[in-house]
Each structure stands twice: as structure tokens, then as C-alpha cells.
C-alpha positions as CSV (number, residue, x, y, z in Angstrom):
1,M,11.1,6.7,-4.4
2,T,12.7,4.5,-1.8
3,N,14.1,6.4,1.2
4,Q,17.5,5.1,2.3
5,I,18.7,6.9,5.4
6,K,22.4,6.6,6.2
7,F,24.2,7.7,9.4
8,K,27.0,6.9,11.7
9,I,26.5,5.1,15.0
10,H,28.6,4.6,18.2
11,S,27.5,1.0,18.8
12,M,24.9,-1.6,17.8
13,R,23.4,-4.7,19.2
14,T,21.0,-7.1,17.3
15,L,18.1,-9.1,18.7
16,A,16.8,-11.7,16.2
17,S,13.3,-13.1,16.3
18,P,13.1,-16.4,18.2
19,Y,10.4,-17.6,15.8
20,K,11.3,-19.3,12.5
21,R,9.0,-18.6,9.6
22,T,8.0,-21.4,7.4
23,E,4.9,-20.1,5.5
24,K,5.6,-19.6,1.9
25,D,4.0,-16.1,1.8
26,E,6.0,-14.7,4.7
27,S,9.2,-12.6,4.4
28,A,12.1,-12.3,6.7
29,E,11.7,-12.4,10.5
30,E,11.3,-9.3,12.6
31,T,14.7,-8.1,13.9
32,I,15.4,-5.5,16.6
33,Y,18.5,-3.3,16.4
34,Y,19.6,-1.3,19.4
35,L,21.8,1.6,18.4
36,L,23.6,4.3,20.3
37,V,23.9,7.4,18.2
38,N,25.7,10.7,18.7
39,M,23.1,13.4,18.6
40,K,25.1,15.3,16.1
41,D,25.0,12.3,13.7
42,L,21.3,11.9,13.9
43,P,19.8,12.5,10.4
44,E,17.2,15.2,9.9
45,D,15.0,13.5,7.4
46,I,13.4,10.6,9.3
47,P,9.6,10.8,8.7
48,L,7.1,11.1,11.5
49,D,3.9,10.2,9.7
50,V,3.6,6.8,11.3
51,N,3.6,8.4,14.8
52,P,0.1,8.8,16.3
53,R,0.5,12.5,16.6
54,V,2.7,15.5,15.6
55,P,5.1,16.6,18.3
56,K,4.0,19.7,20.2
57,M,7.1,21.4,21.5
58,G,5.4,24.0,23.6
59,T,4.3,21.7,26.4
60,N,6.1,21.4,29.7
61,V,7.2,17.9,28.9
62,A,8.7,19.0,25.6
63,K,10.5,21.9,27.3
64,R,12.0,19.5,29.8
65,L,13.2,17.4,26.8
66,V,14.9,20.4,25.2
67,K,16.6,21.3,28.5
68,A,17.8,17.7,28.8
69,V,19.3,17.9,25.2
70,T,21.1,21.1,25.8
71,E,22.4,20.8,29.4
72,P,26.0,19.7,30.0
73,E,25.0,16.3,31.4
74,T,25.9,13.1,29.6
75,D,23.2,10.7,30.9
76,F,20.5,11.5,28.3
77,Y,20.8,8.1,26.7
78,I,20.2,6.5,30.1
79,N,17.3,8.7,31.2
80,N,15.4,9.0,28.0
81,R,13.4,6.2,26.4
82,G,14.9,7.0,23.0
83,I,13.6,6.8,19.5
84,I,11.8,3.8,17.9
85,I,11.8,3.4,14.2
86,A,9.9,0.9,12.1
87,A,11.8,0.1,8.9
88,K,11.9,-2.3,6.0
89,S,15.5,-3.3,6.5
90,L,18.8,-2.2,8.1
91,S,22.3,-2.8,6.9
92,F,25.5,-2.1,8.8
93,N,28.9,-1.0,7.4
94,S,31.3,-2.1,10.2
95,I,34.3,-0.3,8.5
96,E,32.6,3.1,8.6
97,S,30.5,2.4,11.7
98,E,27.5,3.4,9.6
99,V,24.0,2.0,9.2
100,T,21.6,2.4,6.3
101,I,17.9,2.0,7.1
102,D,15.2,1.5,4.4
103,I,11.9,3.3,5.3
104,G,10.2,2.5,2.1
105,N,8.6,4.7,-0.5
106,Q,7.3,7.7,1.4
107,E,5.2,8.7,-1.6
108,D,3.2,5.5,-1.2
109,E,0.5,5.9,1.5
110,N,1.0,2.4,2.9
111,D,4.7,2.8,3.3
112,K,4.3,6.3,4.6
113,Y,2.1,5.1,7.5
114,S,4.2,1.9,8.1
115,Y,7.8,3.2,8.3
116,G,9.4,6.0,10.2
117,I,9.6,7.2,13.8
118,L,6.9,5.2,15.6
119,D,7.7,6.5,19.1
120,G,10.0,9.2,20.4
121,G,8.9,11.9,18.1
122,H,9.2,14.6,20.8
123,T,12.7,13.3,21.6
124,Y,13.7,13.4,18.0
125,T,12.4,16.9,17.4
126,A,14.0,18.2,20.5
127,I,17.4,16.9,19.4
128,I,17.1,18.1,15.8
129,Q,16.0,21.6,16.8
130,N,18.4,22.1,19.6
131,R,21.6,20.0,19.2
132,D,23.5,23.0,18.0
133,K,23.2,24.4,21.6
134,I,25.0,21.4,23.1
135,P,28.3,22.5,24.7
136,S,31.0,22.0,22.1
137,D,33.2,20.0,24.5
138,I,30.4,17.5,25.2
139,E,29.2,14.5,23.2
140,K,25.7,13.5,23.9
141,Y,24.0,10.2,22.8
142,V,20.5,9.0,22.2
143,R,19.2,5.4,22.1
144,M,17.6,4.3,19.0
145,E,15.6,1.1,18.4
146,V,15.1,0.0,14.8
147,I,12.6,-2.8,14.2
148,T,12.5,-4.3,10.7
149,N,10.0,-6.5,9.0
150,V,7.2,-5.5,11.3
151,V,4.2,-7.6,10.3
152,N,1.5,-5.9,12.4
153,I,2.3,-2.2,12.7
154,T,-1.0,-1.5,14.4
155,R,-0.2,-3.8,17.4
156,L,3.3,-2.3,17.7
157,S,2.0,1.3,17.5
158,D,-0.7,0.6,20.0
159,A,1.7,-1.0,22.4
160,R,4.2,1.9,22.2
161,N,1.7,4.8,22.0
162,T,-1.6,3.6,23.7
163,S,-1.7,6.4,26.4
164,V,-1.0,9.1,23.8
165,Q,-3.5,7.9,21.3
166,V,-6.3,7.3,23.7
167,S,-5.8,10.7,25.3
168,D,-6.2,12.3,21.9
169,I,-9.5,10.5,21.3
170,A,-10.7,11.3,24.8
171,L,-10.0,15.0,24.4
172,F,-11.8,14.9,21.0
173,N,-14.8,13.4,22.8
174,L,-14.8,16.2,25.4
175,E,-15.5,18.6,22.5
176,D,-18.6,16.6,21.7
177,S,-17.1,15.6,18.3
178,F,-18.5,12.1,18.4
179,E,-22.1,13.3,18.8
180,D,-22.9,12.3,15.2
181,I,-21.7,8.8,15.9
182,K,-23.6,8.5,19.1
183,L,-26.8,9.7,17.4
184,S,-26.3,7.3,14.5
185,I,-25.9,4.2,16.7
186,Q,-28.3,5.1,19.6
187,D,-30.7,2.4,18.7
188,Q,-28.1,-0.3,18.1
189,P,-27.6,-3.1,20.7
190,Y,-23.9,-2.2,21.0
191,A,-24.5,1.6,21.6
192,S,-23.8,1.3,25.4
193,K,-20.7,-0.8,24.8
194,I,-18.6,1.9,23.1
195,A,-15.7,3.4,25.0
196,Y,-15.2,7.1,24.3
197,K,-13.1,8.0,27.3
198,D,-9.9,6.9,28.9
199,N,-10.1,3.9,31.1
200,E,-13.7,3.1,30.4
201,T,-14.5,-0.5,31.1
202,K,-16.4,-1.1,27.9
203,P,-15.6,-3.8,25.3
204,I,-15.5,-1.7,22.0
205,G,-13.3,1.3,21.5
206,I,-14.6,4.2,19.4
207,S,-11.6,3.5,17.1
208,E,-13.3,0.3,15.9
209,L,-16.2,2.4,14.5
210,L,-13.8,4.9,12.9
211,R,-12.0,2.0,11.2
212,L,-15.3,0.7,9.7
213,M,-16.0,4.2,8.2
214,Y,-12.5,4.6,6.9
215,A,-12.8,1.4,4.9
216,F,-15.7,3.0,3.1
217,D,-14.2,6.4,2.7
218,I,-15.0,6.8,-1.0
219,E,-14.0,10.5,-0.9
220,K,-10.4,9.4,-0.2
221,Y,-10.6,6.1,-2.0
222,P,-13.0,6.6,-4.8
223,D,-12.1,3.6,-7.0
224,D,-9.9,0.5,-7.5
225,K,-6.6,2.4,-7.8
226,M,-6.0,2.7,-4.1
227,A,-7.2,0.7,-1.0
228,P,-8.0,1.8,2.5
229,I,-5.6,-0.6,4.1
230,Q,-5.1,1.7,7.0
231,S,-8.5,0.7,8.3
232,Y,-6.8,-2.5,9.3
233,S,-3.2,-1.6,9.8
234,G,-3.2,2.1,11.0
235,K,-5.7,3.1,13.7
236,A,-3.8,6.3,14.4
237,Q,-4.1,7.5,10.8
238,V,-7.8,6.5,10.8
239,F,-8.4,8.9,13.8
240,K,-6.4,11.6,12.1
241,R,-8.6,11.3,9.0
242,Y,-11.8,11.4,11.1
243,K,-10.6,14.4,13.1
244,D,-9.9,16.3,9.8
245,A,-13.1,15.3,8.0
246,F,-15.9,14.5,10.5
247,S,-17.6,17.9,10.2
248,G,-17.6,17.7,6.3
249,K,-20.6,16.7,4.3
250,F,-19.3,13.3,3.3
251,Y,-18.4,12.0,6.8
252,K,-21.6,13.4,8.3
253,S,-23.5,11.3,5.7
254,L,-21.2,8.3,6.1
255,T,-21.7,8.3,9.8
256,K,-25.4,7.7,9.3
257,Q,-24.5,4.4,7.6
258,L,-22.8,2.9,10.8
259,P,-25.8,0.6,11.5
260,K,-25.4,-1.0,8.1
261,L,-21.6,-1.0,8.3
262,T,-21.6,-2.9,11.6
263,E,-24.3,-5.2,10.3
264,L,-22.1,-6.0,7.3
265,Y,-19.0,-6.6,9.4
266,D,-21.0,-8.9,11.8
267,I,-22.4,-11.1,9.0
268,I,-19.0,-11.5,7.5
269,E,-17.6,-12.5,10.9
270,R,-20.5,-14.9,11.4
271,E,-20.5,-16.5,8.0
272,M,-16.9,-16.6,7.0
273,S,-16.5,-20.2,8.2
274,D,-19.5,-21.3,6.2
275,K,-18.2,-19.6,3.0
276,Y,-14.8,-21.1,3.6
277,G,-16.4,-24.6,3.8
278,E,-18.4,-24.0,0.6
279,Y,-15.3,-23.0,-1.3
280,K,-13.2,-25.9,-0.1
281,R,-16.0,-28.5,-0.8
282,A,-16.3,-27.1,-4.3
283,L,-12.6,-27.9,-4.8
284,G,-13.2,-31.5,-3.6
285,V,-12.1,-31.2,0.1
286,A,-14.5,-33.5,2.0
287,I,-13.9,-32.0,5.4
288,P,-12.7,-28.4,5.3
289,R,-10.7,-27.4,8.4
290,F,-11.3,-23.7,9.0
291,G,-10.0,-24.0,12.5
292,G,-6.7,-25.2,11.1
293,V,-6.0,-21.9,9.3
294,K,-3.4,-19.7,11.0
295,G,-5.2,-16.8,12.7
296,V,-8.4,-18.8,13.2
297,E,-9.1,-20.6,16.4
298,Y,-11.9,-23.1,17.0
299,V,-13.5,-22.4,20.4
300,E,-15.8,-25.3,21.5
301,S,-17.7,-23.1,24.0
302,G,-18.1,-20.4,21.4
303,V,-17.1,-16.8,21.1
304,K,-19.2,-13.7,20.3
305,T,-19.0,-11.3,17.3
306,E,-17.5,-7.9,18.0
307,F,-20.6,-5.7,17.7
308,F,-23.8,-7.7,17.9
309,E,-22.4,-10.5,20.2
310,N,-23.8,-13.3,18.0
311,K,-22.3,-16.6,19.1
312,I,-19.9,-18.3,16.7
313,K,-17.5,-21.2,16.9
314,Y,-14.4,-19.5,15.5
315,S,-12.3,-16.6,16.7
316,I,-11.1,-14.9,13.4
317,S,-8.3,-12.5,13.0
318,S,-9.4,-9.1,11.6
319,G,-6.6,-9.5,9.0
320,Y,-8.9,-11.8,7.2
321,I,-12.1,-9.9,7.8
322,Y,-11.1,-6.4,6.7
323,P,-10.1,-7.2,3.1
324,V,-13.5,-8.8,2.7
325,Y,-15.4,-6.1,4.4
326,G,-13.6,-3.3,2.5
327,A,-14.6,-4.9,-0.9
328,F,-18.1,-3.6,-0.5
329,R,-16.9,0.0,-0.7
330,S,-17.6,-0.3,-4.4
331,L,-21.3,-0.3,-3.6
332,L,-21.3,3.1,-1.9
333,K,-21.9,6.2,-4.0
334,M,-22.4,9.9,-3.3
335,N,-25.7,11.3,-4.6
336,D,-24.8,14.8,-5.8
337,E,-28.5,15.9,-5.7
338,T,-29.2,14.9,-2.1
339,G,-25.6,15.3,-0.8
340,E,-25.9,11.9,0.9
341,V,-24.2,8.6,0.4
342,E,-26.3,5.7,-0.8
343,W,-26.0,2.0,-1.7
344,V,-26.1,0.8,-5.3
345,F,-27.2,-2.5,-3.9
346,D,-27.6,-3.7,-0.3
347,P,-24.1,-5.1,0.6
348,I,-25.7,-8.0,2.5
349,E,-27.4,-9.1,-0.7
350,I,-24.1,-8.9,-2.7
351,W,-22.3,-10.8,0.1
352,N,-24.8,-13.6,-0.2
353,E,-24.1,-13.8,-4.0
354,V,-20.3,-13.5,-4.1
355,G,-19.2,-14.2,-0.6
356,V,-17.7,-17.6,-1.5
357,S,-15.7,-16.1,-4.3
358,I,-14.3,-13.4,-2.1
359,I,-13.4,-15.9,0.7
360,Q,-11.7,-18.1,-1.8
361,N,-9.7,-15.1,-3.1
362,V,-8.6,-14.3,0.5
363,F,-7.5,-17.7,1.6
364,E,-5.7,-18.5,-1.7
365,T,-3.8,-15.3,-1.4
366,G,-2.1,-16.1,1.9
367,S,-2.2,-17.9,5.3
368,N,-0.9,-15.2,7.5
369,P,-3.7,-12.8,8.5
370,Q,-1.3,-9.9,9.3
371,L,0.1,-10.0,5.8
372,V,-3.2,-10.7,4.2
373,G,-4.8,-7.7,5.9
374,K,-2.1,-5.4,4.3
375,D,-2.1,-6.9,0.9
376,K,-3.1,-4.1,-1.5
377,Q,-3.7,-6.3,-4.5
378,L,-6.0,-8.5,-2.5
379,W,-8.1,-5.5,-1.3
380,L,-8.3,-4.3,-4.9
381,S,-9.2,-7.7,-6.4
382,N,-12.0,-8.2,-3.8
383,Y,-13.3,-4.7,-4.6
384,R,-13.5,-5.7,-8.3
385,I,-15.4,-8.9,-7.5
386,V,-18.1,-6.9,-5.8
387,E,-18.0,-4.2,-8.4
388,T,-18.4,-6.7,-11.2
389,Q,-21.3,-8.3,-9.5
390,S,-23.1,-5.0,-9.1
391,L,-22.5,-4.2,-12.8
392,R,-24.0,-7.5,-13.7
393,K,-27.1,-6.8,-11.7
394,L,-27.5,-3.3,-13.1
395,L,-27.3,-4.7,-16.6
396,S,-29.8,-7.4,-15.8
397,E,-32.3,-4.8,-14.5
398,R,-32.1,-2.9,-17.7
399,R,-33.0,-5.8,-19.9
């Protein structure tokens, strides 16, 4: 079901992207629409799932928002930051002064966590719950910013919600809720480099480990019907999942696999350029140019991999890495007898066997890492490559 939300506006300004897209696999450009909306015309059914957290209207800040909505002053639209919506598209009916925004299929998880109110959830809730208390002789307005064709929802969400999201994680840490993670990685070389608190000057945020586990969440994504794309594109949702599930049997067991998960991510990051070269040479390309791929940068002095700080020559967008990394979820199974997750085969072994095929699949799918990272069919086809290889090995062992 596609959600089309229609409502009247007072005025609108459009800011088009200054960048022209030429890649064949890219859609229309990002566009920003600035709207001024009468509070009484604001629709009640705009989803909030893409927002990093659910509005809490009992706080002092929320109470001040409610007061600002209901008081007989008309400067709310100036003083308040407004509401930001990520949408697929926006159309404007100039005759009716009406806009229609498309927020995708909210029954589809990827759309649900990509479109809707990205920031300003407290403002929106305060208005919807209290606009009937606005004096009848006063018209009050709220600013709304609608951004369409957002390629990287994670970067946008982080930029608009960083302080809120980090504070949630920091409060979670105060409750010692990351103790299982700390115990699992205590002997790893990156253990002292993880930032669990606000403003820690450490290179790796705890959210990076949560993303790795989410990509292997076989309880939520047990087969090739759905893909954990949010591990790449929705860090807020990854934290919500961990917060809800970390004390359960599955996540407690999955957390113990963090050393292997980080090792797998590291080896993919290290060897992706080599696998790319193998695949290109097999097609007859004499000199593969991995550094010429969009989202890949050749650094002569070298860069370091995220977790183990191994030196490599290319800085690679995670949009290319995650659909490869997530494919190995097919090798993880829950042992009902022991209650622990276990590997059908070592993922590093399978990477060595089918890595070139997976890399070929990735780079023949698209050349924009932000779109590649969110391509559900790519995630699923990579998953099937790994699954097929594991089935072949199982059959071979039985002969």
C-alpha cells in the first residue's frame, strides 16, 4: 500500500539539487521543498518510524512546545525549527494550494524506515494533540521541510538527530546494557577504541558493532525473503532492535560472535580490491581500475580498515561492503539443543571460494554505493550465492 498524504499549504519554495546525475542506475535528484502550513491543516497520519526515537511528551521541553502551540502568539513558525519529512516525491496543485507527498509503502520495512518524519517528531505531536486549544481567532503556522529522493537516509538522519541518538545510546550504556559486547570483544585489538559515551574521542562508535550484528539477525531475517538493509541505511532502527532484543537468548549468543563478524568485515574491506581485479581480468580487462569506481578512492599513502587498522590502498564506501558482508548471514544457524548460534561453515572460507562472484554481482548491479547499499535484490542474490556454495559443500561432504 502506497501512502499518499494530501494537505493544504500557505506557501512553498523549492530548492533543487545543484548536482546533475548521469549514472544510469540513479533516479531523480534530491529536492528540498520548504512549506508553511497552517497547524489546523497538518495531516494526522504522517508516520514517525524513521525518527530515531518516539516523542516523549512528558518532558519539560515537550511541555514548552505544547505551550508554544496553544498560546496566542503567532511567531511559532519563526521560533520553532519545524518538521522535516523524507519522502519519495512531492507534487503541488497550485489551484487548490495543496501538496501530495508520497511516503512509500509503510507495510514494507525498507520504506517504513526511510520515509516519514525524520526530525521534529515532538513538534508534530505537540501540534496534533493540542491544536484544538489554539484560540479560534488565531491562525498559527509551522515550517515543514520535505526532502525527496534521499539517497543516504542514514547520513541525513545522523546530521539532523545526532545529539538525540547518541544520548539514547549513552543512557543505555549507563545501565550497563553493553556489558555483553564489552565482554565479547575484550581481547580484540579494537576493544579500547569503541565509544560508548557522548563526546568520547574514540574512532569507532558502538553503533558500528550493532550494525554488524543486525546484518546477521537470523531471528528477524531467517531466510532470503527479506534483507537486513537497515544495517547499512538505518542506524537508529538498528539501535532500537538491539535495545529490544539484547537480553534475549538469540542476541546474547550473537554477541559472542562479534570477533568473527569484525574479522569477516575486515577481510572483505581488505580484499575487495583484489576480488574486483580478478573479476575484471576474467572479463578481459587488462588493467582494472578499482579506484575509478564511484565511492572508491585510491590513497597513495594508504588508509586503515575500520576495526583492525590493517593498511589498504583504497577507501571504500560501506554501501559496497554491507551487501557483501550481509550475504554470509546464510551461514549462521541457531542450534536448538545448545541454544547458541553456530556457523555451517567458516565465513572466511566461503569468502575465499565465492568472493569474486559476489563482488562481480555487486559492481554489475550499480555504480552508486548509496543505492547499491539499499538494493534489496542485490542483498538477496548475494545471500543466495553464499547459501548455494554452502549447500554444495554439504553435499560434497556426504558423498
